[in-house]
N, C-alpha and C positions, 0 to 999 in steps of 0.2 A: 503492499499500500504506500501511497505517495505521502507519507506524513511530512517529509521535509518541505515540500512545497506549501504547507499550511502555516508552518512555524513563523514566518515574517508576519502573516496577519495577527497571530496572536502574540507575539514580542510587542507589536504596535499597540494591541489591544491592552497590554498591561501596562506598558510605558505611557499611553497617552489617556488611558482610563483614570477613574476615581482613584484617589488614594487609598480607599478602602482596598481595592483589590490586591495590593501588595500584601495587607494583613489578612485577608481571607476571602475565600469564595467556595462554594460548593455548587457544582453543575453536574446534573443528572440527564442524560439523553436515553430514551425508550423507544426502540424500534422495533414493532411488532413482526412476528413472522410474515403476517398476510395483514394488508389492509392499514387502518390507522386507528389507535385508542382515541376515543372521545375524552374531554376533559373530565368528564364526570367520573368515566371509569377509572382515569388516572387518580382523581381525588379518592375514589372508593378504596383503590388499591394503597393509596399513601397511609390512608388512617387504619386500614384493616377491616372496618365493618361501617354499616350504614352508610349513607350517601351525603357526604359534607357539604353544604354549599359553596359554589364556585362565585366569588365576587371578584371586583375590578378594584385593584390597589397599584399605588406606583411603589418604587423600592422603599422610600422612607416609612409610607403606611405599612408596607409588609413587616419592615422591620420592627415597628411599634407593635403590630398585631401578633407576631409570631406566627408569621404565614409565610407560606413558599409560593413563588411566583411561577406561572405556567406559561409556556407557548408552545407554538406548532411549527414545524418546517417541514415539508415533504409530508412523509409518514412518520416522522419522529416528533415525540413530544418532549419538551425540555422542563426541568424542573430546577428554578434557581433558588438558594436559599440565602438572605442577607441577614438573618437575624442573629447569627453567630452559634448557634446550636445546628449541628449536623444531624438533622432528623432523618434524612434517609438512610444515612449510614447505621445510625444509633439505634433505630426504630425497628430494625429487620424489614422495612418496607422494600428492600432490595429483591428479597425473596418473592414477594407478591408481584412487584411491578415486572419481574422478569419470566412469570408464567406466559408461555408462547411468546416470548419477546427476548431479544438482545438488549441488556442494558450496561451503559458505560457510564461511571461516575468518578469524577475527579474532585479534590477538595485539599484545601490548606487552611490552617487557622493560625491564630495569633500565638498559641501555645507551640507551634513549630510542628505540630501532627500534621501529615500529608498522606495522601493515598490516591491511588488509580485502582478501581475495580471493576470487574467485568464479572456480571451475573447472567446467566441464561438458563432455560428449563426449570424455573422456579428456585434456582439456588445460586449462591456465589460460588463462582468456579475459580476465581484469581485475584487477590489483593497484592499491590506493589505498595507497601508499606515504605514512607517517607519518599515516594516517587523514585525509589532506587531499586533497579531490578536485583542486585545482591539480597535485597529484603523481601522478595516476591514469596508468597506463601499461597497455598490454595490446592484443591484437587484435580485441576486441569491446567497446569502452567503452560502445555503445549500450546493450549488455545489462545495464549498472549505471546508466543514466541515473536513474532515478528514487531509487536509493540515493545516488548522487553530490549529487543536489539535497536530500537529506534531511541529508547530512552537512555540507554548507556552512555553513549557519549556525550550527554548533556549534563552528566553529574558534575562534572568538572568544569563545565562553562559558566561564565558570568551569569548572574540574576538578568533576566527571567527565562533563561533557555530550557531549564527543565520543565517548569510550569507551562511555558508556550508548547512544548513539545507534546505535553500530557493534553493539553485542550485540544490540540492539533489531533490527536490519536481519537479523542471522542468525536470530532467533526468527521473524521475519515471513517470510522467505523459505523457512524450513525446518520450521516448526512446533515446534523445539526449544526448550527453555527452562531457564536455569540459576537456580537456588534459592541462597541462601547455606547453607542447610542440608543441600544436596547434599554438600558436603565434609565433612559429620560422620559419612557412613556409608560403608562399603565398598562396593567396586563390582568389577565386572570389570575385569582390567586385562592389558596385553600389554607385556612388557619389550622396549623398542626401543634403550634407550641403555647405555652403559656405565657402571655404578653408580659407579665410581671417578670419573667426571667429575661426576655429580650430588652427590658429597660435598665 
């Protein structure tokens, strides 16, 4: 896959975007085996039960409400977390989101934690802790062999090479794309966290 051709976009995205991007971001892209998942279905998979309302929020409102932002591009659905807690990774939502779908998740936090995760067939197959191939764990690392090979050379490169490559991998595998101005608009959103914890 042509990951390298996408890294320039994400290096610019990191360098020209909001200051908070260097502190933390969690981006998940869900690509169904067939068709496209509705936002309502993604919302249900996120929370695990019921049908949570999908509302319209901007980035600041989502942060204050403990909500994740949703977007669709082609057949992929994006989930962007701006409120500090990595809900998708910590809640077990990746297993639910990956039923009959390929899921890629990349995140980094102010604490220094970072990861690239691939899930499919209802379970997490591989997790690249610290975005470092040497720290990759999972039941099917062969499924991410090309991605590990692409990430490897960036570990010793200046910031934001590793983050840019991880973002490029998500796009290459799902067709989803993040643009800096995406955060300047309101988007469909689902409240998943406790607003008190986000403030």
